[in-house]
Backbone as ProteinMPNN parsed JSONL, in Angstrom:
{"seq_chain_A": "MDAQLSFFGAPRRRPAAALRPGRETAAVVAYFAVLPPVEVRRAMIRLRQETVARERIFGRPVAPERLHISIAPLMRSSPCAVPGFADTIEPLADGIVLQATMPAFDVVLDRVQTFNSRERDAAHRRYYLVLDGGDLPGLMRLNDLFRQSLARRGLGAGMPTAFNPHLTLFYANRPIAPRDVPALRWTVRDIALVQSFHGQGRHAILKRWPLAGR", "coords_chain_A": {"N_chain_A": [[89.847, -194.494, 30.836], [90.621, -196.057, 33.905], [88.044, -196.516, 36.242], [88.673, -196.504, 38.873], [90.928, -195.043, 39.139], [92.175, -191.833, 38.848], [93.326, -188.799, 37.312], [94.217, -185.553, 38.223], [94.077, -181.931, 38.351], [95.592, -178.792, 39.397], [95.181, -177.219, 42.677], [92.277, -175.299, 43.641], [91.87, -171.779, 44.007], [90.884, -170.5, 47.099], [87.78, -168.924, 47.715], [86.95, -165.974, 49.543], [88.386, -166.67, 51.883], [87.818, -169.374, 52.277], [88.252, -172.842, 52.289], [88.076, -175.802, 50.454], [87.655, -178.886, 52.018], [89.832, -181.79, 52.388], [88.688, -185.0, 51.481], [87.561, -187.56, 53.724], [87.087, -190.122, 53.024], [88.198, -193.412, 52.157], [91.052, -193.432, 50.214], [93.833, -193.256, 47.963], [96.11, -190.822, 47.409], [98.274, -189.051, 45.294], [100.54, -186.385, 45.264], [102.301, -183.369, 44.359], [104.561, -181.528, 46.37], [105.886, -178.941, 48.505], [108.195, -179.283, 51.052], [108.856, -178.248, 54.321], [112.056, -177.667, 55.918], [113.561, -179.483, 58.724], [114.214, -177.788, 60.943], [112.566, -175.597, 60.469], [110.061, -176.776, 60.583], [109.993, -177.347, 63.318], [109.854, -174.753, 64.377], [107.357, -174.053, 63.359], [105.705, -175.776, 64.761], [106.04, -174.807, 67.362], [104.906, -172.266, 67.013], [102.299, -173.043, 66.386], [101.483, -174.251, 68.819], [101.569, -172.016, 70.487], [99.616, -170.434, 69.269], [97.267, -171.995, 69.47], [96.978, -172.043, 72.271], [96.772, -169.3, 72.815], [94.456, -168.546, 71.377], [92.622, -170.237, 72.419], [91.547, -172.532, 71.208], [90.514, -175.814, 70.105], [91.219, -179.098, 68.798], [92.614, -181.032, 66.164], [96.012, -181.598, 65.643], [98.173, -181.306, 62.757], [100.386, -183.865, 61.927], [103.915, -183.561, 62.54], [105.615, -184.563, 60.465], [103.957, -184.419, 58.308], [103.548, -181.834, 57.549], [103.234, -179.52, 54.977], [103.34, -177.743, 51.821], [101.032, -177.824, 49.397], [101.492, -178.254, 45.917], [100.705, -179.284, 43.372], [98.226, -181.653, 42.577], [98.456, -185.112, 41.577], [97.39, -187.839, 41.13], [94.574, -189.925, 41.996], [93.583, -192.871, 43.597], [91.827, -195.95, 44.311], [92.242, -197.718, 47.439], [92.671, -200.407, 46.913], [93.633, -200.53, 44.383], [96.086, -199.308, 43.713], [98.398, -197.85, 41.541], [101.527, -199.193, 40.3], [104.669, -197.982, 41.486], [107.27, -197.852, 40.158], [106.658, -198.57, 37.509], [104.516, -196.989, 36.683], [103.802, -194.588, 38.241], [106.298, -193.248, 38.794], [107.622, -192.822, 36.185], [105.734, -191.1, 34.989], [105.673, -188.939, 36.815], [108.366, -188.124, 36.706], [108.545, -187.119, 34.091], [106.779, -184.947, 34.238], [108.016, -183.293, 36.162], [110.388, -182.749, 34.82], [109.686, -180.847, 32.926], [109.048, -178.716, 34.466], [110.945, -177.043, 35.626], [112.812, -174.827, 37.72], [114.792, -172.251, 39.357], [116.112, -172.586, 42.746], [114.312, -171.079, 45.475], [113.183, -168.575, 47.842], [110.917, -168.874, 50.599], [108.525, -167.169, 52.521], [106.556, -167.22, 55.268], [104.172, -165.538, 57.068], [101.782, -165.145, 58.416], [98.93, -166.21, 60.262], [95.797, -167.819, 59.929], [92.349, -168.88, 59.6], [90.719, -171.221, 57.458], [87.512, -172.227, 56.347], [85.602, -175.299, 56.253], [83.487, -175.737, 53.759], [81.838, -177.76, 53.002], [80.503, -178.968, 54.982], [77.763, -178.962, 57.36], [76.8, -176.256, 59.569], [76.915, -177.166, 62.211], [78.795, -179.173, 62.189], [81.071, -178.176, 61.139], [84.472, -177.788, 60.139], [87.538, -176.161, 60.82], [90.428, -174.899, 59.249], [93.48, -174.224, 60.457], [95.923, -172.222, 59.237], [99.15, -171.401, 57.848], [100.255, -168.67, 55.955], [101.231, -166.241, 53.472], [101.629, -162.859, 52.296], [102.944, -162.427, 49.891], [104.141, -164.56, 47.693], [105.886, -165.32, 45.404], [107.61, -167.334, 44.35], [106.387, -169.811, 44.965], [104.003, -169.452, 43.593], [104.936, -169.359, 40.959], [106.071, -171.922, 40.723], [103.817, -173.57, 40.985], [102.448, -172.762, 38.679], [104.153, -173.687, 36.645], [103.992, -176.464, 37.047], [101.293, -176.842, 36.569], [101.119, -176.199, 33.844], [102.775, -178.222, 32.811], [101.357, -180.557, 33.489], [99.077, -180.094, 31.968], [100.085, -180.361, 29.385], [100.253, -183.069, 29.157], [97.711, -183.856, 28.905], [96.364, -183.851, 31.277], [95.185, -181.705, 32.381], [92.56, -180.902, 32.002], [89.902, -178.783, 32.63], [91.293, -177.672, 34.696], [91.8, -175.349, 37.302], [93.011, -171.964, 37.066], [93.968, -170.401, 39.099], [95.694, -170.159, 42.277], [96.362, -170.64, 45.69], [98.794, -170.505, 47.88], [99.471, -172.26, 50.915], [99.984, -173.54, 54.249], [98.785, -176.078, 56.163], [98.259, -176.244, 59.614], [96.641, -177.171, 61.711], [93.539, -178.66, 62.636], [90.792, -177.046, 63.521], [88.249, -176.168, 65.983], [86.847, -173.827, 65.68], [86.768, -170.611, 63.968], [89.499, -168.21, 63.73], [90.639, -164.798, 63.971], [92.578, -163.392, 61.313], [96.129, -163.091, 61.734], [99.23, -161.431, 61.966], [102.447, -162.928, 62.197], [105.727, -163.716, 63.564], [108.065, -163.989, 60.948], [108.477, -167.023, 59.18], [110.935, -168.561, 57.419], [112.525, -170.109, 54.606], [114.739, -171.674, 52.208], [113.598, -173.079, 49.311], [114.62, -175.994, 47.907], [114.005, -178.314, 46.645], [111.456, -180.452, 45.178], [108.807, -182.516, 46.231], [107.23, -185.718, 45.789], [104.398, -186.866, 47.183], [102.622, -189.476, 48.741], [99.488, -189.987, 49.958], [97.479, -191.643, 52.267], [94.34, -191.537, 52.56], [91.998, -191.661, 55.184], [93.47, -193.445, 56.579], [95.407, -192.142, 57.907], [98.145, -191.873, 57.252], [101.203, -191.324, 55.37], [103.544, -191.23, 52.62], [106.732, -190.311, 51.371], [107.439, -190.398, 48.12], [109.347, -189.653, 46.204], [111.996, -187.253, 45.622], [112.946, -184.318, 43.882], [115.653, -182.293, 42.962], [115.655, -178.712, 42.717], [116.687, -176.566, 40.053], [119.654, -174.458, 39.897], [120.67, -174.258, 42.513]], "CA_chain_A": [[90.589, -194.463, 32.101], [90.055, -196.912, 34.947], [87.173, -195.746, 37.127], [89.237, -196.446, 40.213], [92.134, -194.235, 39.111], [91.954, -190.597, 38.118], [94.35, -187.782, 37.374], [93.545, -184.271, 38.376], [94.969, -180.789, 38.246], [96.044, -177.98, 40.523], [94.128, -176.827, 43.61], [91.539, -174.074, 43.344], [92.015, -170.689, 44.966], [89.702, -170.456, 47.94], [87.154, -167.615, 47.773], [86.561, -165.47, 50.866], [89.11, -167.423, 52.919], [87.205, -170.682, 52.493], [88.999, -173.895, 51.601], [87.375, -177.083, 50.423], [88.452, -179.854, 52.779], [90.108, -183.102, 51.826], [87.691, -185.985, 51.896], [88.059, -188.563, 54.648], [86.84, -191.461, 52.508], [89.429, -194.129, 51.85], [91.613, -193.199, 48.886], [95.271, -193.017, 47.954], [96.311, -189.635, 46.592], [99.666, -188.636, 45.094], [100.588, -184.962, 44.929], [103.584, -182.685, 44.469], [104.514, -180.626, 47.513], [107.096, -178.36, 49.095], [108.303, -179.724, 52.45], [109.776, -177.398, 55.086], [113.119, -178.41, 56.601], [113.278, -179.882, 60.103], [114.257, -176.664, 61.881], [111.391, -174.761, 60.227], [108.925, -177.519, 61.144], [109.997, -177.141, 64.77], [109.345, -173.406, 64.627], [105.929, -174.087, 63.072], [105.034, -176.455, 65.875], [106.01, -173.851, 68.48], [103.908, -171.254, 66.677], [100.984, -173.673, 66.518], [101.178, -174.387, 70.241], [101.287, -170.679, 71.011], [98.352, -169.964, 68.703], [96.182, -172.773, 70.074], [96.808, -171.563, 73.639], [96.351, -167.894, 72.774], [93.098, -168.428, 70.855], [91.772, -171.18, 73.158], [90.858, -173.428, 70.284], [90.918, -177.209, 70.246], [91.043, -179.858, 67.575], [93.616, -182.053, 65.857], [97.178, -181.054, 64.948], [98.784, -182.042, 61.657], [101.64, -184.471, 62.376], [105.066, -182.79, 62.033], [106.145, -185.067, 59.203], [102.978, -184.198, 57.243], [103.458, -180.417, 57.228], [103.648, -179.33, 53.594], [102.588, -176.827, 50.959], [100.652, -178.527, 48.172], [101.779, -177.547, 44.678], [99.8, -179.792, 42.334], [97.891, -183.069, 42.715], [98.786, -185.95, 40.426], [96.414, -188.895, 40.88], [93.823, -190.515, 43.108], [93.193, -194.247, 43.299], [91.254, -196.667, 45.44], [93.299, -198.424, 48.166], [92.903, -201.751, 46.373], [94.079, -200.457, 42.987], [97.141, -198.305, 43.618], [99.323, -198.226, 40.466], [102.904, -199.415, 40.696], [105.491, -196.774, 41.451], [108.339, -197.891, 39.162], [106.19, -198.717, 36.131], [103.458, -196.043, 36.338], [103.852, -193.278, 38.89], [107.592, -192.569, 38.655], [107.853, -192.263, 34.85], [104.839, -189.962, 34.774], [106.126, -187.821, 37.643], [109.642, -187.653, 36.172], [108.279, -186.313, 32.911], [106.148, -183.691, 34.654], [109.029, -182.467, 36.819], [111.381, -182.35, 33.823], [109.213, -179.652, 32.239], [108.618, -177.735, 35.475], [112.169, -176.688, 36.337], [113.063, -173.432, 38.078], [115.829, -172.17, 40.384], [115.716, -172.561, 44.15], [113.718, -169.788, 45.832], [112.86, -168.402, 49.254], [109.523, -168.795, 51.031], [108.328, -166.458, 53.786], [105.195, -167.335, 55.794], [104.14, -164.58, 58.165], [100.41, -164.895, 58.851], [98.073, -167.349, 60.567], [94.37, -167.565, 59.81], [91.586, -170.113, 59.418], [89.816, -171.427, 56.332], [86.458, -173.119, 56.819], [85.153, -176.383, 55.379], [82.141, -175.363, 53.324], [81.065, -178.939, 52.618], [79.821, -179.507, 56.161], [76.815, -178.007, 57.919], [77.39, -175.403, 60.607], [77.125, -177.914, 63.458], [79.917, -180.095, 62.047], [82.091, -177.509, 60.327], [85.846, -177.863, 60.618], [88.31, -175.003, 60.397], [91.825, -175.205, 58.984], [94.421, -173.199, 60.884], [96.962, -172.28, 58.221], [100.186, -170.382, 57.677], [100.439, -168.227, 54.582], [101.939, -164.978, 53.362], [101.036, -161.958, 51.327], [103.682, -162.363, 48.629], [104.854, -165.832, 47.556], [106.045, -165.489, 43.958], [108.244, -168.597, 43.999], [105.383, -170.871, 45.001], [103.069, -169.209, 42.501], [105.595, -169.76, 39.724], [106.218, -173.372, 40.708], [102.501, -174.127, 40.68], [102.123, -172.485, 37.28], [104.945, -174.6, 35.817], [103.422, -177.813, 37.158], [99.991, -176.825, 35.898], [101.383, -176.266, 32.408], [103.322, -179.541, 32.482], [100.247, -181.499, 33.566], [98.186, -179.854, 30.831], [100.712, -180.904, 28.171], [100.017, -184.511, 29.132], [96.279, -184.099, 28.865], [95.864, -184.029, 32.636], [94.772, -180.404, 32.895], [91.204, -180.544, 31.595], [89.13, -178.175, 33.702], [92.167, -177.27, 35.796], [91.708, -173.914, 37.595], [94.253, -171.24, 36.82], [94.395, -169.7, 40.308], [96.352, -170.981, 43.292], [96.613, -169.896, 46.924], [99.682, -171.348, 48.696], [99.294, -172.216, 52.371], [100.419, -174.745, 54.967], [97.831, -176.371, 57.238], [98.873, -176.592, 60.897], [95.753, -177.66, 62.764], [92.114, -178.703, 62.331], [90.271, -176.371, 64.716], [86.808, -176.215, 66.217], [86.229, -172.547, 65.343], [87.695, -169.736, 63.254], [90.177, -167.122, 64.432], [90.94, -163.662, 63.11], [93.937, -163.424, 60.754], [97.103, -162.41, 62.583], [100.624, -161.481, 61.539], [103.321, -163.642, 63.127], [107.129, -163.637, 63.137], [108.228, -164.677, 59.675], [109.166, -168.297, 59.046], [111.48, -168.528, 56.058], [113.521, -171.096, 54.21], [114.986, -171.759, 50.777], [113.072, -174.304, 48.703], [115.652, -176.544, 47.035], [113.512, -179.483, 45.916], [110.015, -180.716, 45.149], [108.567, -183.901, 46.643], [105.996, -186.408, 45.444], [103.89, -187.458, 48.419], [101.466, -190.368, 48.621], [98.695, -189.888, 51.183], [96.468, -192.688, 52.409], [93.207, -190.942, 53.249], [91.254, -192.599, 56.001], [94.406, -194.273, 57.335], [96.262, -191.252, 58.685], [99.566, -192.051, 56.981], [101.661, -190.855, 54.075], [104.913, -191.619, 52.283], [107.404, -189.498, 50.369], [107.83, -191.34, 47.075], [110.567, -189.218, 45.52], [112.287, -185.821, 45.656], [113.765, -183.85, 42.766], [116.248, -180.984, 43.26], [115.42, -177.608, 41.804], [117.915, -176.072, 39.409], [120.191, -173.201, 40.398], [120.82, -174.26, 43.97]], "C_chain_A": [[89.879, -195.32, 33.138], [89.241, -196.062, 35.909], [87.755, -195.615, 38.518], [90.476, -195.561, 40.29], [91.869, -192.987, 38.301], [93.144, -189.675, 38.29], [93.651, -186.441, 37.483], [94.562, -183.17, 38.551], [95.194, -180.037, 39.526], [94.885, -177.544, 41.405], [93.509, -175.483, 43.248], [91.776, -173.026, 44.433], [90.755, -170.585, 45.791], [89.116, -169.043, 47.967], [86.824, -167.258, 49.2], [87.123, -166.315, 51.984], [88.459, -168.749, 53.248], [87.948, -171.713, 51.668], [88.182, -175.168, 51.615], [88.228, -178.126, 51.119], [88.766, -181.095, 51.982], [89.09, -184.105, 52.334], [88.335, -187.061, 52.762], [87.795, -189.98, 54.159], [88.149, -192.096, 52.085], [89.836, -193.883, 50.399], [93.108, -193.045, 49.048], [95.524, -191.905, 46.941], [97.798, -189.329, 46.501], [99.671, -187.184, 44.652], [102.013, -184.434, 45.093], [103.487, -181.638, 45.576], [105.898, -180.078, 47.841], [107.089, -178.726, 50.577], [109.27, -178.818, 53.195], [110.859, -178.24, 55.748], [112.807, -178.601, 58.08], [113.23, -178.688, 61.044], [113.066, -175.726, 61.701], [110.141, -175.457, 60.754], [108.85, -177.328, 62.652], [109.451, -175.769, 65.138], [107.842, -173.332, 64.371], [105.153, -174.728, 64.214], [104.963, -175.546, 67.092], [104.969, -172.77, 68.237], [102.503, -171.817, 66.817], [100.578, -173.799, 67.983], [100.814, -173.05, 70.86], [99.935, -170.173, 70.528], [97.159, -170.689, 69.318], [95.908, -172.294, 71.493], [96.25, -170.142, 73.665], [94.879, -167.765, 72.39], [92.108, -169.338, 71.573], [90.904, -171.996, 72.215], [91.291, -174.859, 70.577], [90.61, -177.942, 68.957], [92.162, -180.857, 67.401], [94.792, -181.436, 65.121], [97.586, -181.925, 63.76], [100.12, -182.588, 62.151], [102.827, -183.723, 61.776], [105.564, -183.246, 60.673], [105.182, -184.853, 58.031], [102.812, -182.721, 56.897], [104.012, -180.174, 55.833], [102.848, -178.212, 52.949], [102.287, -177.571, 49.669], [100.932, -177.65, 46.964], [100.847, -177.992, 43.56], [99.494, -181.255, 42.609], [98.185, -183.833, 41.438], [97.715, -186.985, 40.15], [95.752, -189.346, 42.172], [93.427, -191.923, 42.7], [92.53, -194.852, 44.525], [92.368, -197.446, 46.141], [93.615, -199.806, 47.594], [93.419, -201.725, 44.939], [95.117, -199.359, 42.808], [98.115, -198.714, 42.523], [100.735, -198.402, 40.984], [103.728, -198.153, 40.569], [106.461, -196.799, 40.279], [107.803, -197.904, 37.732], [105.142, -197.689, 35.729], [103.699, -194.654, 36.926], [105.171, -192.56, 38.618], [107.838, -192.042, 37.245], [106.983, -191.043, 34.559], [105.332, -188.741, 35.538], [107.443, -187.25, 37.139], [109.425, -186.729, 34.977], [107.664, -184.969, 33.244], [107.178, -182.759, 35.268], [110.047, -181.946, 35.804], [110.984, -181.064, 33.114], [108.685, -178.599, 33.217], [109.818, -177.278, 36.296], [112.253, -175.192, 36.581], [114.143, -173.401, 39.148], [115.248, -172.288, 41.79], [115.205, -171.163, 44.5], [113.379, -169.764, 47.311], [111.354, -168.337, 49.466], [109.482, -168.078, 52.375], [106.848, -166.559, 54.155], [105.099, -166.478, 57.051], [102.738, -164.242, 58.645], [99.73, -166.207, 59.195], [96.625, -166.907, 60.423], [93.665, -168.9, 59.67], [90.785, -170.059, 58.133], [88.74, -172.388, 56.834], [86.082, -174.151, 55.775], [83.703, -176.117, 55.006], [81.27, -176.565, 53.021], [80.391, -179.611, 53.816], [78.804, -178.489, 56.651], [77.449, -177.31, 59.111], [77.711, -176.178, 61.884], [78.358, -178.808, 63.391], [81.073, -179.479, 61.261], [83.458, -177.608, 60.977], [86.626, -176.704, 60.025], [89.787, -175.379, 60.305], [92.675, -174.025, 59.431], [95.634, -173.299, 59.976], [97.973, -171.155, 58.4], [100.195, -169.986, 56.211], [101.177, -166.895, 54.596], [101.346, -164.137, 52.26], [101.711, -161.957, 49.973], [104.564, -163.605, 48.516], [105.082, -166.141, 46.081], [106.674, -166.806, 43.551], [107.256, -169.737, 43.962], [104.369, -170.706, 43.871], [103.659, -169.661, 41.17], [105.721, -171.276, 39.618], [104.895, -174.042, 40.373], [102.143, -173.932, 39.218], [102.872, -173.431, 36.349], [104.382, -176.02, 35.865], [102.069, -177.885, 36.463], [100.172, -176.939, 34.389], [101.879, -177.655, 31.998], [102.237, -180.608, 32.515], [99.331, -181.343, 32.355], [98.77, -180.416, 29.539], [100.478, -182.408, 28.035], [98.537, -184.856, 29.137], [95.66, -184.282, 30.229], [95.307, -182.728, 33.213], [93.38, -179.981, 32.494], [90.416, -179.986, 32.782], [89.971, -177.698, 34.866], [92.044, -175.77, 36.069], [93.064, -173.236, 37.422], [94.794, -170.568, 38.073], [94.896, -170.678, 41.362], [96.634, -170.108, 44.508], [97.495, -170.734, 47.842], [99.465, -171.151, 50.184], [99.784, -173.534, 52.952], [99.479, -174.946, 56.144], [98.562, -176.875, 58.476], [97.97, -177.422, 61.794], [94.331, -177.666, 62.234], [91.373, -178.23, 63.584], [88.754, -176.421, 64.793], [86.098, -174.916, 65.858], [87.252, -171.666, 64.631], [88.398, -168.769, 64.204], [90.397, -165.987, 63.443], [92.357, -163.802, 62.551], [94.889, -162.602, 61.622], [98.494, -162.545, 61.981], [101.464, -162.14, 62.619], [104.766, -163.441, 62.677], [107.37, -164.524, 61.919], [108.99, -165.983, 59.822], [109.645, -168.386, 57.603], [112.472, -169.652, 55.844], [113.677, -171.055, 52.687], [114.494, -173.108, 50.266], [114.08, -174.796, 47.681], [115.196, -177.789, 46.28], [111.998, -179.547, 45.974], [109.821, -182.194, 45.448], [107.27, -184.419, 46.048], [105.565, -187.19, 46.673], [102.687, -188.328, 48.104], [100.746, -190.38, 49.964], [97.588, -190.925, 51.175], [95.307, -192.13, 53.233], [92.414, -192.014, 53.998], [92.137, -193.508, 56.817], [95.386, -193.434, 58.163], [97.745, -191.46, 58.449], [99.914, -191.553, 55.586], [103.087, -191.331, 53.866], [105.457, -190.645, 51.249], [107.971, -190.461, 49.322], [109.15, -190.952, 46.42], [110.734, -187.716, 45.708], [113.198, -185.487, 44.481], [114.37, -182.492, 43.143], [115.823, -179.944, 42.247], [116.749, -177.172, 41.199], [118.392, -174.81, 40.124], [120.357, -173.129, 41.894], [122.041, -173.475, 44.413]], "O_chain_A": [[88.652, -195.298, 33.225], [89.698, -195.006, 36.345], [87.376, -194.715, 39.268], [91.019, -195.346, 41.373], [91.385, -193.076, 37.173], [93.875, -189.754, 39.277], [92.596, -186.236, 36.884], [95.731, -183.412, 38.851], [95.009, -180.576, 40.617], [93.74, -177.5, 40.954], [94.151, -174.639, 42.624], [91.87, -173.348, 45.617], [89.656, -170.583, 45.237], [89.838, -168.075, 48.206], [86.459, -168.127, 49.992], [86.414, -166.642, 52.936], [88.539, -169.207, 54.388], [88.239, -171.49, 50.493], [87.657, -175.57, 52.653], [89.419, -178.236, 50.83], [88.07, -181.425, 51.022], [88.682, -184.053, 53.494], [89.493, -187.428, 52.564], [88.224, -190.943, 54.795], [89.094, -191.406, 51.703], [89.052, -194.104, 49.477], [93.596, -192.741, 50.136], [95.191, -192.035, 45.763], [98.502, -189.345, 47.51], [98.903, -186.793, 43.774], [102.814, -184.975, 45.855], [102.475, -180.95, 45.711], [106.925, -180.666, 47.502], [106.098, -178.506, 51.273], [110.401, -178.634, 52.746], [110.618, -179.393, 56.104], [111.905, -177.962, 58.622], [112.312, -178.578, 61.857], [112.603, -175.124, 62.669], [109.257, -174.805, 61.31], [107.762, -177.165, 63.204], [108.681, -175.632, 66.089], [107.127, -172.628, 65.085], [104.072, -174.267, 64.58], [103.944, -175.511, 67.781], [104.232, -172.397, 69.15], [101.61, -171.133, 67.316], [99.444, -173.484, 68.342], [99.878, -172.952, 71.654], [99.192, -169.554, 71.289], [96.153, -170.062, 69.649], [94.751, -172.151, 71.889], [95.357, -169.832, 74.454], [94.14, -166.983, 72.988], [90.899, -169.231, 71.367], [89.695, -172.128, 72.404], [92.315, -175.086, 71.221], [89.836, -177.465, 68.126], [92.615, -181.466, 68.37], [94.601, -180.811, 64.078], [97.367, -183.137, 63.765], [100.908, -181.845, 62.736], [102.761, -183.293, 60.624], [105.899, -182.422, 59.821], [105.554, -185.083, 56.88], [102.006, -182.387, 56.028], [105.136, -180.576, 55.534], [101.814, -177.79, 53.464], [103.206, -177.911, 48.924], [100.648, -176.452, 46.977], [100.261, -177.155, 42.874], [100.416, -182.033, 42.855], [98.166, -183.265, 40.346], [97.172, -187.021, 39.046], [96.282, -189.177, 43.27], [92.982, -192.142, 41.573], [92.654, -194.333, 45.634], [93.353, -197.805, 45.495], [94.721, -200.314, 47.781], [93.622, -202.779, 44.337], [95.039, -198.571, 41.866], [98.624, -199.834, 42.563], [101.099, -197.819, 42.004], [103.518, -197.349, 39.66], [106.48, -195.863, 39.48], [108.414, -197.319, 36.837], [104.891, -197.522, 34.536], [103.789, -193.668, 36.195], [105.166, -191.385, 38.249], [108.239, -190.886, 37.111], [107.442, -190.072, 33.957], [105.403, -187.643, 34.987], [107.631, -186.033, 37.138], [110.057, -185.677, 34.876], [107.984, -183.962, 32.612], [107.219, -181.573, 34.94], [110.514, -180.814, 35.926], [111.848, -180.273, 32.738], [107.953, -177.693, 32.819], [109.726, -177.141, 37.516], [111.82, -174.39, 35.754], [114.394, -174.42, 39.791], [114.047, -172.112, 41.996], [115.62, -170.178, 43.89], [113.298, -170.81, 47.956], [110.614, -167.817, 48.631], [110.299, -168.344, 53.257], [105.989, -166.044, 53.439], [105.863, -166.674, 57.995], [102.519, -163.174, 59.217], [99.924, -167.208, 58.505], [96.27, -165.775, 60.75], [94.316, -169.944, 59.627], [90.245, -169.019, 57.757], [89.022, -173.263, 57.652], [86.22, -173.92, 54.573], [82.802, -176.254, 55.834], [80.069, -176.408, 52.802], [79.79, -180.677, 53.687], [78.949, -177.293, 56.398], [78.502, -177.72, 59.599], [78.688, -175.865, 62.565], [78.913, -179.167, 64.429], [81.951, -180.194, 60.777], [83.592, -177.525, 62.197], [86.407, -176.313, 58.879], [90.322, -176.079, 61.164], [92.598, -172.945, 58.845], [96.303, -174.332, 59.939], [97.697, -170.121, 59.008], [100.149, -170.841, 55.327], [101.69, -166.478, 55.634], [100.641, -164.646, 51.388], [101.108, -161.525, 48.991], [105.608, -163.693, 49.164], [104.535, -167.112, 45.56], [106.316, -167.355, 42.509], [107.273, -170.547, 43.035], [103.93, -171.685, 43.268], [102.97, -170.271, 40.353], [105.503, -171.849, 38.551], [104.852, -174.975, 39.571], [101.595, -174.834, 38.585], [102.303, -173.925, 35.375], [104.307, -176.697, 34.839], [101.745, -178.894, 35.837], [99.455, -177.693, 33.731], [101.46, -178.197, 30.975], [102.207, -181.479, 31.646], [98.866, -182.331, 31.785], [98.026, -180.899, 28.685], [100.504, -182.951, 26.93], [98.158, -186.008, 29.348], [94.553, -184.809, 30.344], [94.992, -182.66, 34.401], [93.037, -178.807, 32.63], [90.283, -180.646, 33.813], [89.432, -177.354, 35.918], [92.175, -174.98, 35.134], [94.115, -173.85, 37.605], [95.968, -170.2, 38.11], [94.566, -171.864, 41.341], [97.09, -168.972, 44.373], [96.976, -171.611, 48.533], [99.297, -170.027, 50.658], [99.972, -174.515, 52.232], [99.384, -174.089, 57.022], [99.371, -177.801, 58.407], [98.445, -178.272, 62.547], [93.95, -176.782, 61.468], [91.335, -178.938, 64.59], [88.07, -176.681, 63.803], [84.873, -174.898, 65.741], [88.453, -171.933, 64.681], [87.951, -168.542, 65.328], [90.346, -166.188, 62.229], [93.247, -164.284, 63.251], [94.516, -161.565, 62.17], [98.892, -163.624, 61.541], [101.228, -161.939, 63.81], [105.009, -163.042, 61.539], [106.926, -165.671, 61.875], [110.016, -166.046, 60.5], [108.844, -168.296, 56.672], [113.162, -170.088, 56.766], [112.852, -170.478, 51.979], [114.932, -174.156, 50.741], [114.368, -174.106, 46.703], [115.895, -178.271, 45.389], [111.349, -178.805, 46.711], [110.586, -183.032, 44.97], [106.328, -183.659, 45.828], [106.284, -188.072, 47.143], [101.836, -187.959, 47.295], [101.33, -190.742, 50.985], [96.854, -191.065, 50.196], [95.298, -192.241, 54.459], [92.198, -193.119, 53.499], [91.645, -194.264, 57.654], [96.103, -193.962, 59.013], [98.541, -191.244, 59.363], [99.042, -191.382, 54.734], [103.755, -191.775, 54.8], [104.731, -190.204, 50.358], [108.876, -191.243, 49.613], [109.975, -191.814, 46.114], [109.762, -186.992, 45.923], [114.094, -186.254, 44.127], [113.639, -181.617, 43.606], [115.649, -180.245, 41.067], [117.809, -177.395, 41.784], [117.636, -174.175, 40.859], [120.205, -172.062, 42.489], [122.312, -173.378, 45.61]]}, "name": "protein", "num_of_chains": 1, "seq": "MDAQLSFFGAPRRRPAAALRPGRETAAVVAYFAVLPPVEVRRAMIRLRQETVARERIFGRPVAPERLHISIAPLMRSSPCAVPGFADTIEPLADGIVLQATMPAFDVVLDRVQTFNSRERDAAHRRYYLVLDGGDLPGLMRLNDLFRQSLARRGLGAGMPTAFNPHLTLFYANRPIAPRDVPALRWTVRDIALVQSFHGQGRHAILKRWPLAGR"}
């Protein structure tokens, strides 16, 4: 495998409410994700504003168009060696999605809390303000299907079996206590492949596939 291009599996469940942060070094990463609809994103932004003011935290908000729930990563490449979409990424992604089908399902996020970046020292630690929920069977099932599909293609070596779904709202300067919030809910009808340009602050939605049973 080219040293500049790697494939990797599903995200690891964070222990004790700690989440490993994404690296800021330049890289191009493609991953499967659930994207909230526009009206839900607006509600998330209002909740974020209220939480930041209530908790008196400061930091950097996640851009509205980048709000997502990661399901499974696909590949990482260097910015100068990104594989072609039509000849490499799309056929691979199509095959993975084909074997990860499930009906549309509802998501309910009703809690805000912070995860901390354990890879930084205490003076430079960053905290992730996230939305999650206590019972998210649809997301758990979707992740499991993608994990199995990736493994069938030899891309699941060392892939962790656990998964903790969440949506990052804000990069904060300090932690806050977990708090229940009015439920944000929507029906997940498709899965997206997102390409993120780390170190450049931009991303692109490469493709979306509808879930069955809509």
